[in-house]
C-alpha positions as CSV (number, residue, x, y, z in Angstrom):
1,M,124.6,49.7,15.6
2,K,126.4,50.5,18.8
3,E,127.2,54.1,17.7
4,L,123.7,54.7,16.5
5,T,122.1,53.3,19.7
6,A,124.4,55.5,21.8
7,L,123.5,58.5,19.7
8,L,119.8,57.9,20.3
9,F,120.3,57.8,24.1
10,N,122.2,61.1,23.8
11,K,119.2,62.7,22.1
12,I,116.3,61.4,24.1
13,D,115.3,60.7,27.7
14,P,114.8,56.9,27.8
15,T,112.9,57.2,31.1
16,L,110.0,59.1,29.4
17,K,107.3,56.7,28.0
18,D,105.9,57.7,24.7
19,Q,107.5,61.1,24.8
20,V,110.3,63.0,23.1
21,G,110.9,66.5,24.4
22,N,107.5,68.1,24.8
23,D,105.8,65.8,22.3
24,E,103.7,63.1,23.9
25,G,101.7,60.1,22.6
26,S,102.2,56.6,21.3
27,Q,103.5,58.0,18.0
28,Y,106.5,59.4,20.0
29,R,107.6,56.0,21.4
30,H,111.3,55.4,20.8
31,G,113.2,52.3,20.0
32,V,116.1,50.4,18.5
33,Y,115.2,47.8,15.9
34,Y,117.8,45.3,14.8
35,H,118.1,43.1,11.8
36,T,120.8,40.6,12.8
37,P,121.9,38.9,16.1
38,E,125.1,41.0,15.9
39,Q,123.1,44.2,15.9
40,R,121.0,43.0,18.8
41,K,124.1,42.2,20.8
42,E,125.7,45.6,20.2
43,A,122.4,47.4,21.1
44,E,122.0,45.4,24.2
45,A,125.5,46.4,25.3
46,V,124.5,50.1,25.1
47,F,121.2,49.5,26.8
48,A,123.1,47.8,29.7
49,E,125.4,50.8,30.0
50,V,122.4,53.2,30.1
51,K,120.6,51.1,32.6
52,A,123.7,51.0,34.8
53,A,123.9,54.8,34.7
54,L,120.2,55.2,35.4
55,G,120.0,52.8,38.3
56,S,116.4,51.8,39.2
57,A,114.8,54.2,36.7
58,P,112.8,52.4,34.0
59,I,113.9,52.5,30.4
60,Y,111.0,52.8,28.0
61,T,113.0,52.7,24.8
62,E,112.1,49.5,22.9
63,L,114.7,47.0,21.7
64,K,113.0,44.7,19.2
65,E,113.6,42.8,16.0
66,A,112.8,44.9,12.9
67,K,109.6,43.7,11.3
68,V,107.3,45.2,8.6
69,F,108.2,48.8,7.6
70,F,105.5,51.2,6.6
71,P,106.9,54.3,4.7
72,A,105.6,57.7,5.7
73,E,103.4,59.8,3.4
74,E,105.2,61.5,0.5
75,Y,105.2,64.9,2.2
76,H,107.2,63.4,5.1
77,Q,109.8,61.8,2.9
78,R,113.2,63.6,3.0
79,Y,111.6,66.0,5.5
80,L,114.8,67.5,6.9
81,E,116.3,67.8,3.4
82,K,113.2,69.8,2.4
83,G,113.8,72.1,5.3
84,G,111.4,70.7,8.0
85,R,109.0,73.2,9.5
86,A,111.7,75.9,9.7
87,G,112.4,75.8,6.0
88,R,116.2,75.3,6.5
89,G,117.4,72.2,4.6
90,Q,119.7,69.8,6.3
91,S,122.0,67.3,4.6
92,A,121.2,63.6,4.8
93,A,124.4,62.5,3.0
94,K,126.2,59.5,4.4
95,G,129.1,60.7,6.5
96,C,127.7,64.2,7.0
97,R,128.8,65.6,10.3
98,D,126.4,68.5,10.5
99,P,124.6,68.7,13.8
100,I,121.1,67.2,13.8
101,R,118.4,69.9,13.9
102,C,115.2,68.0,14.4
103,Y,112.0,70.0,14.1
104,G,113.8,73.1,12.8
């Protein structure tokens, strides 16, 4: 959980509310959702590091307990493996070290 949370903060700007890159709206909110107290503790440690680095800037990234999960529509399933909007497939295999190419 610690590595995944740190990776998220390396990919987004946590000071932007409901925004990732140039995409804006409540569907672009970002968060870390934990299942166990141990995961929460690990994520909180990373949040504290990020907050210390940002000083007084707000962090809009959510940290909440995982609740009900609603799967996306079928055409969104395995989106990057299918090639995303650029048509270039990307591996989702566990342990794959390929760079993440979100949105093509």
